[in-house]
C-alpha positions in Angstrom: -21.9 47.3 -38.1 -21.8 49.9 -35.8 -25.4 50.5 -34.9 -26.9 54.4 -35.4 -30.0 54.9 -33.7 -32.3 56.9 -36.2 -36.2 58.1 -35.8 -38.7 56.9 -38.6 -38.6 60.6 -39.8 -35.0 60.6 -40.9 -35.4 57.0 -42.0 -37.8 58.5 -44.1 -35.8 61.1 -45.4 -32.9 58.5 -46.7 -35.6 56.3 -48.3 -36.6 59.5 -50.4 -33.6 60.2 -51.0 -32.7 56.7 -52.4 -35.4 56.5 -54.5 -34.9 60.1 -56.1 -31.4 59.0 -57.0 -30.1 62.0 -54.4 -28.6 60.5 -51.5 -28.2 62.5 -48.1 -24.2 63.0 -48.9 -25.2 64.1 -52.8 -24.5 60.7 -54.2 -26.2 58.7 -57.1 -27.1 55.0 -56.1 -23.6 54.5 -57.6 -21.0 56.5 -56.5 -18.8 55.5 -53.7 -17.1 58.2 -51.3 -13.8 59.9 -51.1 -11.0 57.4 -50.3 -7.8 57.5 -49.5 -4.5 54.9 -49.4 -1.0 54.6 -48.0 1.0 51.7 -48.4 4.4 50.7 -46.3 3.4 51.8 -43.2 4.4 49.6 -40.7 7.9 49.2 -41.0 7.9 45.7 -39.1 5.8 44.1 -42.0 6.2 42.7 -44.9 3.7 44.4 -46.4 0.8 46.8 -45.3 -1.7 49.2 -46.1 -3.9 51.9 -44.8 -7.1 52.8 -46.4 -10.3 55.5 -45.4 -13.4 54.6 -46.8 -14.9 58.5 -45.6 -15.7 57.8 -42.2 -14.3 54.2 -42.3 -10.7 53.3 -41.2 -8.7 50.0 -42.3 -5.4 49.0 -41.2 -4.1 46.1 -43.2 -0.4 44.3 -41.8 0.5 40.8 -43.8 3.8 38.5 -41.9 5.2 35.7 -44.2 6.6 32.4 -43.0 7.6 29.4 -44.3 5.1 26.2 -43.6 4.3 22.7 -45.0 1.8 22.4 -47.4 -1.8 21.1 -47.2 -1.3 17.5 -48.0 -4.5 17.7 -50.6 -3.1 21.0 -51.9 0.8 20.2 -52.0 2.0 22.9 -54.8 -0.3 25.3 -52.5 0.7 28.1 -50.2 -2.0 29.1 -47.6 -3.5 32.2 -46.6 -4.7 33.4 -43.4 -7.1 35.6 -41.8 -7.3 37.6 -38.6 -9.9 40.5 -38.5 -9.8 42.5 -35.3 -12.3 45.6 -34.2 -10.8 48.5 -32.3 -12.8 49.8 -29.1 -11.8 53.2 -30.2 -14.2 52.5 -33.9 -17.5 52.3 -31.9 -18.4 51.4 -28.2 -20.2 48.6 -29.4 -16.7 46.4 -30.0 -15.7 47.0 -26.3 -14.7 43.6 -24.5 -16.3 40.6 -27.2 -18.7 42.8 -28.4 -16.7 43.0 -32.2 -16.5 39.4 -32.2 -19.1 37.9 -34.5 -18.6 41.4 -37.0 -14.7 40.1 -37.1 -16.1 36.6 -38.2 -17.9 37.7 -40.4 -15.5 39.5 -42.3 -12.7 36.4 -41.9 -15.5 34.3 -43.5 -16.3 36.8 -46.5 -12.7 36.8 -47.5 -11.8 33.3 -46.7 -14.5 32.4 -49.6 -13.8 35.1 -51.6 -10.0 34.1 -51.8 -10.5 29.8 -51.8 -11.0 30.0 -55.7 -7.7 29.5 -57.2 -9.3 31.4 -59.8 -9.5 33.9 -57.5 -6.1 34.2 -55.7 -3.1 31.7 -57.7 -1.5 30.0 -54.3 1.3 28.4 -56.6 2.9 31.3 -56.4 3.5 31.0 -52.6 4.5 27.4 -53.1 8.5 26.8 -52.7 9.3 23.4 -52.8 5.8 20.9 -54.0 4.7 19.2 -50.7 7.6 19.7 -48.3 7.4 24.0 -48.3 5.7 27.0 -49.1 5.0 30.5 -47.7 2.0 31.8 -45.1 0.7 34.7 -45.4 -1.0 36.1 -42.1 -3.0 38.7 -43.1 -4.2 40.9 -39.7 -6.9 43.4 -40.5 -7.5 46.4 -37.5 -10.4 48.1 -37.7 -10.0 52.1 -36.5 -13.2 53.5 -37.2 -16.3 51.9 -38.2 -18.4 54.6 -40.8 -20.0 51.9 -42.8 -19.2 49.3 -45.8 -16.8 47.3 -44.1 -16.8 44.4 -46.4 -15.7 47.0 -49.6 -12.8 48.8 -47.5 -11.7 45.6 -46.1 -11.4 43.7 -49.3 -9.5 47.5 -50.7 -6.8 47.2 -48.0 -6.2 43.7 -47.8 -5.6 43.8 -51.9 -3.7 46.9 -51.4 -1.3 45.4 -48.8 -0.7 42.0 -50.5 0.5 44.3 -53.7 3.1 46.1 -51.0 4.3 42.7 -49.6 7.5 41.8 -50.1 8.8 37.9 -50.1 12.6 37.2 -49.6 14.1 35.9 -52.5 14.3 31.7 -51.5 16.9 29.9 -53.1 17.2 25.9 -52.8 20.2 23.4 -51.8 20.0 19.8 -52.5 21.8 18.0 -49.0 22.7 14.5 -48.4 20.2 11.5 -48.1 18.3 13.7 -50.8 17.3 16.7 -48.0 16.1 20.0 -49.5 18.1 23.3 -47.7 16.3 26.2 -48.1 18.0 29.7 -48.2 16.9 33.0 -47.7 18.0 36.2 -48.9 18.5 39.0 -45.9 18.8 41.3 -49.1 15.8 43.5 -48.4 16.3 44.5 -51.8 16.5 41.1 -53.3 12.7 40.5 -53.3 9.8 38.8 -55.3 6.2 40.5 -55.1 3.3 39.3 -55.7 0.3 39.0 -58.3 -2.4 40.8 -57.6 -4.3 41.0 -61.1 -6.9 38.6 -59.7 -7.3 39.5 -56.6 -10.8 39.3 -55.2 -12.5 42.7 -54.1 -15.9 42.7 -51.9 -18.7 45.1 -53.4 -21.9 45.7 -51.0 -25.1 46.0 -52.3 -27.5 47.5 -50.4 -31.4 47.5 -50.9 -33.3 50.2 -49.2 -37.0 50.5 -50.2 -37.1 48.9 -54.0 -33.5 50.1 -55.0 -30.5 48.7 -54.7 -26.8 51.2 -53.8 -23.4 50.5 -53.4 -21.1 51.9 -50.5 -24.0 52.4 -48.2 -22.6 55.0 -45.1 -23.2 53.7 -41.5 -26.9 55.9 -41.6 -27.9 53.9 -44.7 -27.0 50.4 -43.3 -29.5 50.8 -40.6 -32.4 51.9 -43.2 -31.4 48.3 -45.2 -33.2 44.9 -43.9 -30.6 42.8 -46.6 -27.7 43.2 -48.6 -25.8 40.9 -50.7 -22.1 40.8 -51.2 -20.6 40.0 -54.5 -16.9 39.1 -54.7 -15.9 40.5 -58.0 -12.4 39.3 -59.8 -10.6 40.5 -63.0 -9.1 37.7 -65.6 -8.5 38.8 -68.9 -9.8 42.0 -68.7 -13.0 41.1 -67.4 -15.1 40.9 -64.2 -16.6 37.9 -63.0 -18.1 36.6 -59.9 -16.3 34.5 -57.8 -18.8 34.5 -54.8 -21.6 36.1 -52.9 -23.9 36.2 -49.7 -26.3 37.9 -48.2 -26.4 39.6 -45.2 -29.6 41.1 -42.7 -32.8 39.4 -42.0 -34.9 40.2 -44.7 -35.5 38.5 -48.5 -34.7 39.7 -52.2 -36.3 39.0 -55.1 -35.2 36.9 -57.6 -34.6 39.7 -60.7 -34.0 41.8 -57.7 -31.0 39.7 -56.5 -29.8 39.8 -60.5 -29.8 42.8 -60.8 -27.5 43.2 -57.7 -25.2 40.9 -59.0 -24.8 43.1 -62.2 -24.5 46.2 -60.8 -21.6 44.5 -58.0 -19.9 43.4 -61.1 -20.2 46.3 -63.0 -18.9 48.3 -59.2 -16.1 45.6 -59.2 -14.7 46.6 -62.2 -14.7 50.2 -61.7 -13.2 49.6 -58.4 -10.3 47.5 -59.4 -9.8 50.2 -62.3 -9.5 52.8 -58.9 -7.4 51.1 -56.8 -4.8 49.6 -59.7 -4.5 53.5 -60.5 -4.1 54.6 -56.7 -1.6 52.0 -56.3 0.5 53.5 -59.0 0.7 56.9 -57.7 1.6 55.6 -54.5 4.4 53.9 -56.2 5.5 56.5 -58.0 5.8 58.9 -54.9 9.2 58.1 -53.3 11.8 60.6 -52.3 10.8 64.1 -52.0 7.5 63.3 -54.1 6.2 60.9 -51.1 3.6 62.7 -49.2 4.4 62.4 -45.4 2.3 60.1 -43.4 -1.1 61.0 -41.7 -3.0 59.5 -39.2 -1.5 58.1 -35.6 1.3 56.5 -37.7 3.1 59.6 -38.6 
């Protein structure tokens, strides 16, 4: 997270606002900041999305290539995450200043997507044991305004929804060799199913209370947070992983409350994201708004 210098008086003000369930920006402890979502921004990527959560700005691009499956999982495809912290996001990211944060985000995403119940890797398999799709999910942090885990997971899921895989047909050659023919028609493609793709929900503990979507200032006031990975299955939310950040400790009952809050918020986020993606798909032709930001 980006460091924000706060005086003791400012920290006390934020703490009292959390206790009264009236945060500095007028939200309650369960409210998220406004979100903006755009898809299909990067023309040379198989899928892309840009998500802005208040002052946090994330751009995700996905590239695809054909690879050989892992011998231990011959029927699974592959995902590879890469996070780059732009120096424009905060001066602390200059040089290798953001490498630790980038690695933390990559590990969080890899752990969330690790379970086959959270992401169906079989949909990326072309020929079991021989050929599969490998997706490179490149994430660029353009601006850091708090709650990076949630914003990154939302943008990655939106980019996966926007990803188009060329249709592949196989033909058997001599000596049993299989030849893959990839369609060069941009409209002859398949889409990924993202129903079970997980979202990360950061539950931040400030004082004796837990809240979601912490701002950069609220993150400074917190000593411990728990990041909950939430997936949907058969219309119900389930926990696919969790980990703690920060140097503080958390009581068992508090942790249980945080997990319950994360599951509830994760289910709501999935519903909101699905609605936003549907609206984005329907905006075609003159109905589609002009691209905003530096990519216009």
